[in-house]
C-alpha positions in Angstrom: 83.2 55.8 -13.6 79.8 57.2 -14.4 80.1 60.1 -11.9 83.5 61.1 -13.4 81.9 61.1 -16.8 79.0 63.2 -15.6 81.4 65.6 -14.0 83.1 66.2 -17.4 79.7 66.6 -19.0 78.6 69.3 -16.5 81.9 71.1 -16.8 81.5 71.2 -20.6 77.8 72.0 -20.8 77.1 73.9 -17.6 75.2 73.2 -14.4 71.9 72.9 -16.3 71.7 71.4 -19.8 69.5 69.3 -22.0 69.8 66.3 -24.2 67.8 66.7 -27.4 66.4 63.9 -29.6 68.4 63.9 -32.8 65.4 63.2 -35.0 62.6 65.4 -33.7 64.5 68.0 -31.8 62.4 67.6 -28.7 64.1 67.8 -25.3 64.6 64.3 -23.9 66.2 65.0 -20.6 67.3 68.0 -18.6 70.2 67.5 -16.3 70.8 69.9 -13.4 72.9 70.5 -10.3 71.4 73.9 -9.6 70.0 74.1 -6.0 67.1 76.4 -7.1 66.0 74.0 -9.8 66.1 71.1 -7.4 64.1 73.1 -4.9 61.5 73.9 -7.5 61.1 70.2 -8.4 61.0 68.8 -4.9 59.3 71.6 -3.1 58.0 74.7 -4.8 56.3 73.0 -7.8 56.3 69.5 -6.3 52.9 68.6 -7.8 54.3 69.4 -11.3 56.6 66.3 -11.2 56.0 62.6 -10.8 58.3 59.6 -10.5 59.0 57.7 -13.7 57.1 54.5 -14.3 60.3 52.6 -14.9 61.2 52.5 -11.2 57.9 51.1 -9.9 58.0 48.5 -12.7 61.5 47.5 -11.8 60.7 47.2 -8.1 57.3 45.6 -8.3 58.2 41.9 -7.9 60.0 42.7 -4.6 57.9 45.4 -3.0 54.9 46.4 -5.1 53.5 49.9 -4.9 54.2 52.0 -1.8 55.6 55.2 -0.5 58.7 55.2 -2.6 57.1 54.2 -5.9 53.7 55.9 -6.1 52.6 59.4 -7.1 49.8 61.8 -6.3 47.1 60.9 -3.8 48.3 57.3 -3.5 51.8 58.6 -2.4 50.3 61.2 0.0 48.1 58.5 1.7 51.1 56.1 2.1 53.3 58.9 3.4 50.8 60.0 6.0 50.4 56.6 7.4 54.1 55.7 7.5 55.3 59.1 8.8 53.5 58.7 12.1 55.5 55.6 12.9 58.9 57.2 12.8 58.4 58.8 16.2 61.2 60.3 18.2 60.7 57.6 20.8 61.5 54.9 18.3 64.7 56.7 17.2 65.9 57.4 20.7 65.9 53.7 21.6 69.5 53.1 20.6 69.9 50.3 23.2 68.2 48.0 20.7 71.2 48.3 18.4 73.7 46.9 20.9 73.1 43.1 20.3 73.7 43.7 16.6 76.9 45.7 17.2 78.0 42.7 19.3 77.4 40.6 16.2 79.6 42.9 14.2 82.4 42.5 16.8 82.0 38.7 16.4 82.4 38.9 12.7 85.4 41.2 13.0 86.9 38.5 15.3 89.5 38.5 17.9 92.8 40.4 17.5 96.1 38.5 17.2 99.3 38.9 19.1 100.1 42.0 17.1 96.8 43.5 18.0 95.2 43.3 14.6 92.2 41.3 13.4 92.0 39.2 10.2 90.8 41.1 7.1 87.0 41.5 6.9 84.7 42.4 4.0 83.0 45.3 5.9 80.1 46.0 3.5 78.8 42.4 3.9 79.1 42.8 7.7 77.3 46.1 7.8 74.6 44.7 5.4 73.9 42.0 7.9 74.0 44.5 10.8 71.4 46.8 9.2 69.3 43.9 7.9 69.0 42.4 11.4 68.3 45.8 13.1 65.9 46.8 10.4 63.9 43.6 10.5 63.5 44.0 14.2 62.4 47.5 13.7 59.8 46.4 11.1 58.7 43.0 12.3 59.7 43.0 16.0 62.1 40.0 15.3 65.5 40.0 13.7 66.2 38.1 10.5 69.4 36.8 12.3 71.4 37.0 9.1 74.6 37.2 11.2 73.9 33.8 12.7 73.2 32.3 9.3 76.4 33.7 7.9 78.5 32.3 10.8 76.9 28.9 10.3 77.6 29.0 6.6 81.2 29.9 7.2 81.6 27.0 9.6 80.0 24.6 7.1 82.3 25.7 4.3 85.4 25.4 6.5 84.3 21.9 7.6 83.4 20.7 4.1 86.0 22.7 2.1 83.9 22.8 -1.0 81.8 25.3 -2.9 78.0 25.5 -2.6 76.1 23.6 -5.3 72.7 24.6 -6.8 70.8 22.4 -4.4 72.5 24.0 -1.4 72.0 27.5 -2.9 68.3 26.8 -3.3 68.0 25.6 0.3 69.9 28.6 1.5 67.6 31.0 -0.4 64.5 29.3 0.9 65.7 29.3 4.5 67.6 32.5 4.9 65.8 35.8 4.4 69.1 37.7 4.1 70.4 35.6 1.1 67.0 35.9 -0.7 67.0 39.7 0.0 70.4 40.1 -1.5 69.6 38.2 -4.7 66.3 40.1 -5.1 68.1 43.5 -4.8 70.8 42.5 -7.2 68.2 41.9 -9.8 66.4 45.1 -8.9 69.7 47.0 -9.4 70.0 45.6 -12.9 66.4 46.3 -13.7 66.8 49.9 -12.7 70.0 50.2 -14.9 68.1 48.8 -17.9 65.4 51.6 -17.7 62.6 50.9 -20.1 64.0 47.4 -20.7 63.7 46.5 -17.0 61.7 43.3 -17.9 64.9 41.7 -19.4 66.3 41.2 -15.9 64.2 38.3 -14.7 64.6 34.5 -14.0 64.3 31.6 -11.7 66.5 32.9 -8.9 64.9 36.3 -8.9 61.4 34.9 -8.6 62.4 32.4 -5.9 64.1 35.2 -3.9 61.0 37.4 -4.3 58.8 34.6 -3.1 60.9 34.0 0.0 61.2 37.7 0.9 57.4 38.3 0.6 56.6 35.0 2.4 58.8 36.1 5.3 57.0 39.4 5.6 53.6 37.8 5.2 54.2 35.5 8.2 54.9 38.4 10.5 52.0 40.3 9.2 49.6 37.4 9.9 51.0 37.2 13.5 50.7 41.0 13.9 47.1 41.0 12.7 46.2 38.2 15.1 48.0 40.0 17.9 46.2 43.3 17.2 42.8 41.6 17.4 43.7 40.0 20.7 45.0 43.3 22.1 41.8 45.1 21.0 39.7 42.5 22.8 41.8 42.9 26.0 41.4 46.7 25.7 37.6 46.4 25.4 37.4 44.1 28.4 39.5 46.4 30.5 37.3 49.4 29.5 34.2 47.4 30.5 35.7 46.4 33.8 36.7 50.0 34.5 33.2 51.3 33.6 31.6 48.8 35.9 33.8 50.1 38.8 33.1 53.6 37.7 36.8 54.5 37.3 39.0 55.6 34.4 40.6 52.9 32.4 44.3 53.1 32.0 45.7 53.5 28.5 46.4 50.1 26.8 49.5 49.9 24.7 48.3 47.9 21.6 51.9 47.6 20.4 54.0 45.7 22.9 56.9 46.1 20.4 57.0 42.4 19.8 55.7 42.9 16.2 57.6 46.1 15.4 56.3 48.8 13.1 53.8 46.5 11.4 51.7 46.2 14.5 51.1 49.9 14.3 50.2 49.8 10.6 47.9 46.9 10.7 44.8 48.9 11.4 45.5 51.3 8.6 45.9 48.7 5.9 42.9 46.3 5.4 44.7 45.0 2.4 47.6 43.0 3.8 49.5 43.0 0.4 49.5 46.8 0.6 50.9 46.6 4.1 53.6 44.2 3.0 54.6 46.5 0.2 54.9 49.4 2.5 57.0 47.5 5.0 59.3 46.0 2.3 59.9 49.5 0.8 60.9 50.8 4.2 63.1 47.8 4.8 65.0 48.2 1.5 65.6 51.9 2.3 66.7 51.3 5.8 69.1 48.4 5.2 71.2 49.2 2.2 71.6 52.9 2.7 73.0 52.8 6.2 75.3 49.9 5.4 76.8 51.7 2.4 77.3 54.9 4.4 79.0 53.1 7.2 81.4 51.5 4.7 82.1 54.8 3.1 82.8 56.2 6.6 85.5 53.7 7.3 87.0 54.1 3.8 87.3 57.9 4.4 88.5 57.6 7.9 91.2 55.0 7.0 92.4 57.3 4.2 92.5 60.3 6.6 94.3 59.2 9.8 94.3 62.7 11.3 90.5 62.9 11.1 90.2 59.3 12.4 92.3 60.1 15.4 90.4 63.3 16.1 87.1 61.5 15.9 88.3 58.7 18.2 89.6 61.2 20.7 86.3 63.0 20.7 84.4 59.8 21.2 86.7 58.7 24.1 86.4 62.1 25.6 82.6 61.9 25.3 81.9 58.2 26.2 85.2 56.7 27.4 86.6 53.4 26.0 84.6 50.2 25.8 86.5 48.7 28.8 86.3 52.0 30.8 83.1 53.9 29.8 82.5 57.3 31.2 78.9 57.8 30.1 76.2 55.8 28.3 75.9 55.9 24.5 72.4 57.4 24.3 70.5 59.3 21.6 71.1 62.6 23.5 74.8 62.0 24.1 75.4 61.0 20.4 73.7 64.3 19.3 76.0 66.3 21.6 79.2 64.7 20.2 79.7 67.5 17.7 82.7 66.2 15.7 80.9 62.8 15.3 78.0 64.6 13.7 80.3 66.6 11.5 82.0 63.4 10.2 78.7 61.7 9.4 77.4 64.9 7.6 80.6 65.0 5.6 80.4 61.3 4.6 76.9 61.6 3.3 77.8 64.9 1.5 80.6 63.1 -0.4 78.8 59.8 -0.9 75.0 60.3 -0.9 73.4 56.9 -1.3 71.2 58.2 -4.1 73.7 59.9 -6.4 71.4 60.4 -9.4 67.6 61.0 -9.2 65.0 62.1 -11.7 61.4 63.2 -12.0 59.2 63.5 -15.0 57.2 66.7 -15.7 53.5 65.9 -15.3 52.5 69.2 -16.8 54.1 72.0 -18.8 56.2 73.9 -16.2 59.3 76.0 -15.7 62.7 75.7 -13.9 63.9 79.0 -12.5 67.5 79.0 -13.9 69.6 77.4 -16.6 68.4 79.2 -19.7 69.8 82.0 -21.8 73.4 82.7 -22.7 74.4 83.2 -19.1 72.4 80.2 -17.7 70.4 82.5 -15.4 67.1 82.7 -17.3 64.2 80.3 -16.7 63.9 77.0 -18.6 60.6 75.8 -20.1 59.9 72.2 -19.3 57.4 70.4 -21.5 55.1 67.8 -20.0 56.7 64.3 -20.3 60.3 65.7 -20.1 62.6 64.0 -17.6 64.6 66.3 -15.3 67.5 64.5 -13.6 69.5 66.0 -10.7 72.9 64.6 -9.7 73.3 64.8 -5.9 76.8 63.4 -6.0 78.1 66.4 -8.1 75.8 68.9 -6.5 77.5 68.1 -3.1 80.9 68.7 -4.7 80.4 72.0 -6.5 83.2 74.3 -5.6 81.1 77.5 -5.9 78.7 76.1 -3.3 81.2 74.3 -0.9 84.4 76.3 -1.4 87.9 75.3 -2.2 88.5 71.6 -1.6 84.9 70.6 -2.2 86.0 67.1 -3.3 88.0 66.6 -0.1 87.0 65.0 3.2 86.9 67.9 5.7 84.5 67.4 8.6 85.5 70.8 10.1 83.7 72.5 7.1 80.5 71.8 9.1 81.5 74.1 12.0 78.7 76.7 12.1 77.4 75.8 8.7 73.7 76.0 7.8 72.7 74.2 4.7 70.0 74.8 2.1 69.2 73.0 -1.2 72.9 72.5 -2.0 72.8 69.6 0.5 70.1 67.0 0.0 71.4 63.5 1.0 67.9 62.7 2.2 66.2 64.6 -0.6 63.9 67.4 0.4 60.4 68.9 0.4 57.4 66.6 0.9 59.5 63.6 0.0 62.2 64.1 2.5 63.4 60.7 3.8 61.2 59.6 6.7 64.1 57.6 8.2 66.7 60.4 8.2 67.0 60.8 11.9 66.9 57.0 12.4 69.7 56.5 9.9 71.9 59.2 11.3 71.5 57.9 14.8 72.2 54.3 13.8 75.4 55.4 12.0 76.5 57.5 15.0 76.0 54.6 17.4 78.0 52.1 15.3 80.9 54.5 14.7 81.0 55.3 18.4 80.9 51.6 19.5 83.5 50.6 16.9 85.9 53.4 17.9 85.5 52.7 21.6 87.0 49.3 20.9 89.4 49.9 18.0 92.2 52.5 17.9 93.5 51.9 14.4 92.1 50.6 11.1 93.9 49.5 7.9 92.6 48.4 4.5 94.4 46.1 2.1 92.1 47.3 -0.7 92.9 51.0 -0.3 93.8 51.5 -4.0 90.3 50.5 -5.2 88.2 51.5 -2.2 87.1 54.9 -3.8 85.9 53.5 -7.1 82.1 53.9 -7.3 79.7 51.2 -8.1 75.9 51.3 -8.2 73.6 48.7 -6.9 70.2 50.2 -5.9 72.4 52.8 -4.2 76.0 54.2 -4.4 78.4 51.5 -3.1 82.1 50.7 -3.5 82.6 49.0 -6.9 85.1 46.4 -5.5 85.4 44.4 -2.3 86.4 46.5 0.6 88.5 44.7 3.3 89.5 46.1 6.7 91.6 45.1 9.6 91.0 46.6 13.1 93.6 47.1 15.8 92.8 47.1 19.5 94.5 46.9 22.9 91.2 46.3 24.5 91.0 43.0 26.3 87.5 42.3 24.9 88.9 42.4 21.4 91.2 39.6 22.4 88.2 37.3 23.0 87.6 37.8 26.7 84.1 38.5 28.0 82.6 37.8 24.6 79.7 35.4 24.7 
C-alpha cells in the first residue's frame, strides 16, 4: 500500500526530505510531516504557495474552476462568496437528514429471526446517503439515488440478467448518482496520472460529465427564475409598506426550495461559474463524509469495547430508537462527548485527503528539515513541489504518544490540537464544510446505534487495506451485517 511505502521512506529519510532530479541535481519534490512546515505552507507563508495546475486540469470536465482548484484572487473571491453560505443555522438543521437515514435503514433491510440483517456494501449505501443529502443542501431537491438504486435492484432480480450497454447508457442519462460516480472514477484516475491526466478520457466520462452538469444547470435556471420573482415580490411589498407609511417586514428571498444555489445566484452573473462552485462543494461534501462513515464502522467493528462504550453513551444521551429520551439535535450531538471523541479519532487515523501538495510560487523557506539534525531551515526554490502526508502526520508517535497507530478515542480527553492534526486542512483554506461534515457523521452514527446493538463484517480481513479514489477509501468491498432487537428493524412501522 502506498501509505505503508511512504511510512518506510519517512523512517529512512526523516520527517522532511527531498527527491532530487538525477540529471540536473535540482530538487523536484520536498516531502514533509513536520507540523511547523505545514503551518508555514498553509498559514504563515500561505501566499508563497499555489495549487498545482495538474489538479484543475484533471477536474475541469466535471467541475471547472472554483474554490478548490483556483489560486490567488480568483480563489479568495470564490472563498468569500461561498463561506457566507455555511451558516450555523444551516448546520444546525439536522432534522433534514432524517429522511435519508430512513433510506439507509431501508437499504440495510429487516433483520431475520436471528436478529441479523443480510450483508450490505456500506460504502455504496453511505455514498447514496451523502449524495441525496448534499444535493438537497445544494439544490433544494434530492437526487434520490436511493430510490434509483432500489428500482435497479428490483429490476435485476426480476430479469436476472446483467445490464447491457444500452441499459447502462439509459441509466447514466437518467440517474445523476450513476453519472456522478462514473465521472469521479475518471477524475481519480486523472489525478493519479499527474501530468498525463489527459490520458484518462473517453465516451463514458464525457457522457457522465454532460449529465452531471445538465442536472446542475436545470436547478440553477429554476433558482435564477425564483430569485427574480422573489425580488419582484419584495419590491412590491416595500412599495405597499411605504404607501401605508409602515416598516416593511424582512423578505426571505431563499425559501429553501432551491438550496444553497438560491443564495449564490446574485453573486454569480456567469451561471457556468456558479455551477462550477456548486459542483466542487458537492464533490467535497459527498465522498468525504461517506468514506469517513465507512471507516467509522470498520474501526468500531474491529474494536467491540469502543463500540459498546459509544452505544452506551448514545443510549444514555438519546435513548433507543423505540424509546427515545431526548431529540437528536445539533446541540445534543455536540454535548455527547464520547461520540465527538470517536469521530475525531476516525478522521485522525483516516483523513480523507491523505496526501496533499503545494507548489512554491516564489523562492521561500521552510522552518525545519535542514542540516544534519533536521532542525535548520530549508530553502525552497520557486517551482518546487512541497508534499505533506496527513495520514502519516496523524500517526507520528512523537506527536501522538505510544499507540499512535491505534484506535483510542479516549486520547481526546482534554486534548487541544495544533498543526499536528489537520483532517480539514488549515489556515485560509480550512475546509468550509468542516462543521457540517462532523455534524452529519454524528447524526448518522447516533441514529444507527440507536437501532443496532451489534455489527459484524464478513470482509474484516481486508477492510483496513487503503485505496485511493479522489479521497482515501477502503481498497476492497466492505460488507456489514447489523443486529437489532428493535421492532422497527423487523419491518414494523417502516413506510
